[in-house]
C-alpha angles and dihedrals in degrees: 000000000000123000133196107272096030116133115230144173126216105251128337094289097046117129104189119079122223134186122228106238101172140007107207093178138350093269099049141049132190110226136184132192115264089216116087106237138151110268094023110155139160118256137178124253135174108265091225089064094056124090118201115237121220103237090215093060100035116110092201120101 
């Protein structure tokens, strides 16, 4: 189960790391890139498509 603040990737082969910023319902999460970039914005994804990242092994800031 995802929680606000968790770091995730989209799918098992995802490269970019996102932070969970909101959980509107048990089947969805709103995520946002952890990398500061122009045009960065939060967006909703199905929770089943997100894979939690171990913060000790993540290369993202």
